[in-house]
MDAnalysis code that builds the backbone (N, CA, C; Angstrom):
import MDAnalysis as mda
import numpy as np

u = mda.Universe.empty(234, n_residues=78, atom_resindex=np.repeat(np.arange(78), 3), trajectory=True)
u.add_TopologyAttr("name", ["N", "CA", "C"] * 78)
u.add_TopologyAttr("resid", np.arange(1, 79))
u.add_TopologyAttr("resname", ["MET", "THR", "LEU", "LEU", "GLN", "LYS", "GLN", "SER", "TYR", "TYR", "HIS", "TRP", "PHE", "GLN", "PHE", "LEU", "GLY", "ASN", "LYS", "VAL", "ILE", "GLU", "TRP", "ARG", "ASP", "ALA", "SER", "GLY", "ASN", "LYS", "ASP", "ILE", "LYS", "ASN", "VAL", "VAL", "LYS", "ALA", "THR", "ASN", "GLU", "ILE", "GLY", "LEU", "TYR", "VAL", "ALA", "GLN", "LEU", "GLU", "ARG", "GLU", "ASN", "GLU", "MET", "GLN", "LYS", "LEU", "MET", "ILE", "ASN", "LYS", "GLU", "ARG", "GLU", "LEU", "ARG", "LEU", "LYS", "ALA", "GLU", "LYS", "GLU", "LEU", "TYR", "HIS", "PHE", "LYS"])
u.atoms.positions = np.array([
    [7.416, 0.754, -3.576],
    [7.959, 0.255, -2.351],
    [8.789, -0.962, -2.506],
    [9.849, -1.361, -1.970],
    [10.355, -2.722, -2.045],
    [10.021, -3.160, -1.142],
    [10.425, -4.563, -1.079],
    [9.957, -5.841, -0.526],
    [10.076, -5.515, 1.056],
    [11.563, -4.803, 1.417],
    [11.950, -4.805, 2.677],
    [11.446, -3.621, 3.466],
    [11.015, -2.638, 2.347],
    [10.566, -1.174, 3.109],
    [9.113, -1.764, 3.567],
    [8.142, -2.537, 2.501],
    [7.195, -3.260, 3.187],
    [6.866, -3.776, 4.201],
    [8.069, -4.994, 4.396],
    [8.249, -5.548, 5.627],
    [8.387, -4.967, 6.896],
    [9.378, -3.813, 6.680],
    [9.348, -3.078, 7.701],
    [7.857, -2.271, 7.757],
    [7.830, -1.388, 6.650],
    [6.126, -0.731, 7.149],
    [5.655, -1.430, 8.334],
    [5.362, -2.907, 7.359],
    [4.183, -3.903, 8.118],
    [4.727, -4.281, 9.529],
    [5.788, -4.262, 9.776],
    [5.935, -4.496, 11.518],
    [6.160, -3.390, 12.146],
    [6.217, -2.068, 11.890],
    [6.308, -1.230, 12.707],
    [4.689, -0.832, 12.718],
    [3.628, -0.915, 11.689],
    [2.526, -0.784, 12.048],
    [1.834, -1.370, 13.076],
    [2.033, -2.646, 12.901],
    [1.773, -3.699, 13.601],
    [1.936, -3.383, 15.068],
    [3.303, -3.086, 15.421],
    [3.690, -2.683, 16.589],
    [3.220, -1.625, 17.556],
    [3.062, -0.634, 16.490],
    [2.080, 0.421, 16.870],
    [0.708, 0.018, 17.285],
    [0.187, -0.536, 16.347],
    [-1.242, -0.854, 16.549],
    [-1.257, -1.797, 17.877],
    [-0.876, -2.631, 18.498],
    [-0.585, -3.290, 19.384],
    [-0.172, -2.763, 20.674],
    [0.523, -1.797, 20.272],
    [1.024, -0.643, 21.430],
    [-0.163, 0.098, 22.139],
    [-0.881, 0.585, 20.707],
    [-1.781, 1.404, 21.122],
    [-3.209, 0.526, 21.802],
    [-3.114, -0.596, 21.296],
    [-4.479, -1.382, 21.795],
    [-4.186, -1.788, 23.624],
    [-2.894, -2.096, 23.641],
    [-2.234, -2.397, 24.898],
    [-2.553, -1.047, 25.776],
    [-2.243, 0.068, 25.500],
    [-2.471, 0.994, 26.278],
    [-4.132, 1.237, 26.513],
    [-5.181, 1.430, 25.211],
    [-6.267, 1.398, 25.314],
    [-6.882, 0.518, 26.402],
    [-6.399, -0.507, 26.402],
    [-7.286, -1.273, 27.447],
    [-6.648, -1.161, 28.552],
    [-5.851, -0.813, 28.855],
    [-5.089, -0.220, 30.286],
    [-5.640, 1.123, 30.681],
    [-6.463, 1.760, 30.022],
    [-6.829, 3.068, 30.204],
    [-7.732, 3.247, 29.706],
    [-8.966, 4.083, 30.476],
    [-9.777, 4.753, 29.904],
    [-9.788, 5.978, 28.779],
    [-9.018, 6.243, 28.720],
    [-8.411, 7.761, 27.989],
    [-8.746, 7.797, 26.765],
    [-9.723, 8.986, 26.302],
    [-10.942, 8.607, 24.832],
    [-9.677, 9.037, 23.851],
    [-8.385, 9.834, 24.467],
    [-7.481, 10.280, 23.149],
    [-7.021, 8.932, 22.763],
    [-6.307, 7.689, 23.301],
    [-6.275, 6.847, 23.102],
    [-6.455, 6.216, 22.285],
    [-8.279, 5.965, 22.583],
    [-9.419, 5.289, 21.904],
    [-9.377, 5.760, 20.239],
    [-8.985, 7.549, 20.317],
    [-8.969, 7.908, 19.080],
    [-7.967, 7.692, 18.282],
    [-6.742, 7.578, 18.869],
    [-5.448, 7.052, 18.234],
    [-5.686, 5.598, 17.369],
    [-6.443, 5.056, 18.305],
    [-6.623, 3.465, 17.256],
    [-7.668, 3.667, 16.262],
    [-8.662, 4.885, 15.885],
    [-9.231, 5.164, 14.935],
    [-8.278, 5.596, 13.926],
    [-7.811, 6.434, 14.459],
    [-6.571, 7.357, 13.138],
    [-5.740, 6.042, 12.479],
    [-5.204, 5.439, 13.163],
    [-4.349, 4.540, 12.853],
    [-5.072, 3.033, 11.837],
    [-6.223, 3.152, 12.469],
    [-7.150, 2.359, 11.221],
    [-7.253, 3.043, 9.895],
    [-7.652, 4.273, 10.391],
    [-7.984, 4.918, 8.798],
    [-6.675, 5.330, 8.134],
    [-5.716, 5.430, 9.044],
    [-4.343, 5.175, 8.301],
    [-3.851, 4.269, 7.577],
    [-4.044, 2.984, 7.994],
    [-3.816, 1.619, 7.447],
    [-4.829, 1.392, 6.299],
    [-5.711, 1.787, 6.441],
    [-6.745, 1.868, 5.431],
    [-6.351, 2.780, 4.028],
    [-6.077, 3.768, 4.260],
    [-5.718, 5.069, 3.179],
    [-4.139, 4.250, 2.904],
    [-3.062, 3.956, 3.102],
    [-1.982, 3.211, 2.592],
    [-1.988, 1.882, 2.203],
    [-3.241, 1.105, 2.581],
    [-3.310, -0.020, 1.547],
    [-4.429, 0.057, 0.533],
    [-5.479, 0.986, 0.425],
    [-5.785, 1.647, -1.081],
    [-4.869, 2.375, -1.603],
    [-3.888, 3.003, -1.498],
    [-2.619, 3.445, -1.984],
    [-1.955, 2.259, -2.976],
    [-1.850, 1.419, -2.362],
    [-0.534, 0.181, -2.732],
    [-1.745, -0.157, -3.788],
    [-2.847, -0.581, -3.302],
    [-4.005, -1.511, -4.557],
    [-3.882, -0.448, -5.973],
    [-3.850, 0.878, -5.940],
    [-4.034, 1.576, -6.871],
    [-2.678, 1.618, -7.448],
    [-1.217, 1.490, -6.559],
    [-0.160, 1.707, -7.426],
    [-0.023, 0.255, -8.434],
    [-0.407, -0.688, -7.570],
    [-0.138, -2.125, -7.997],
    [-0.937, -1.936, -9.110],
    [-2.310, -1.422, -9.212],
    [-2.927, -1.490, -10.297],
    [-2.409, -0.487, -11.768],
    [-1.599, 0.768, -11.347],
    [-0.798, 1.541, -12.245],
    [0.209, 0.680, -12.770],
    [0.697, -0.090, -11.945],
    [2.304, -0.554, -12.483],
    [1.560, -1.997, -13.737],
    [0.314, -2.744, -13.502],
    [-0.066, -3.598, -14.259],
    [-0.529, -2.983, -15.454],
    [-1.457, -1.817, -15.302],
    [-1.564, -1.378, -16.632],
    [-0.488, -0.483, -17.376],
    [0.548, -0.190, -16.738],
    [1.704, 0.599, -17.575],
    [2.330, -0.895, -18.506],
    [2.640, -1.638, -17.246],
    [3.158, -2.914, -18.632],
    [2.220, -3.310, -19.366],
    [1.114, -3.130, -19.430],
    [0.358, -3.913, -20.620],
    [0.632, -2.880, -21.671],
    [0.044, -1.640, -21.253],
    [0.710, -0.364, -22.258],
    [1.822, -0.813, -23.276],
    [2.966, -0.673, -22.456],
    [4.090, -0.954, -23.013],
    [4.445, -2.074, -23.759],
    [3.609, -3.806, -23.114],
    [3.495, -4.701, -23.832],
    [2.904, -4.468, -25.545],
    [1.666, -3.801, -25.699],
    [1.021, -3.450, -26.642],
    [1.725, -2.259, -27.401],
    [2.973, -1.704, -27.122],
    [3.257, -0.772, -27.726],
    [4.460, -1.569, -28.041],
    [5.056, -1.925, -27.747],
    [6.426, -2.960, -28.384],
    [5.706, -4.290, -29.075],
    [4.125, -4.428, -29.148],
    [4.036, -5.417, -29.979],
    [3.609, -4.395, -31.272],
    [3.344, -3.484, -31.146],
    [2.598, -2.929, -32.700],
    [4.010, -2.223, -33.004],
    [5.012, -1.973, -32.388],
    [6.356, -1.142, -32.793],
    [7.200, -2.501, -33.794],
    [6.726, -3.732, -33.132],
    [7.386, -4.891, -33.667],
    [6.571, -5.233, -35.367],
    [5.096, -5.509, -35.078],
    [4.629, -5.330, -36.415],
    [4.664, -4.019, -37.149],
    [4.987, -2.802, -36.930],
    [5.247, -1.818, -38.314],
    [6.584, -2.005, -38.541],
    [7.425, -2.695, -37.511],
    [8.996, -3.171, -38.484],
    [8.872, -3.712, -39.484],
    [7.823, -4.814, -39.142],
    [7.423, -5.982, -40.015],
    [7.140, -6.246, -41.334],
    [6.351, -4.656, -41.134],
    [5.019, -4.125, -42.239],
    [6.285, -3.044, -43.039],
    [7.109, -2.926, -43.031],
    [8.002, -1.956, -43.727],
    [9.109, -2.859, -44.166],
])
């Protein structure tokens, strides 16, 4: 996800959360309360996916560095 996409996602997610909380406070509707819970769950899930994605990127970069180092050492060994 690019920086612009993240900013847009966070902006709209925050807007959605604020609007639903506003509606929840103005109404006693149980469905709106469930929408708040669902939105919270979705946000937590997306945050976890982002963390996992960042960890994968770090792991890939580390493995790439190790491979390049090994290739360089092998080249000098020949």
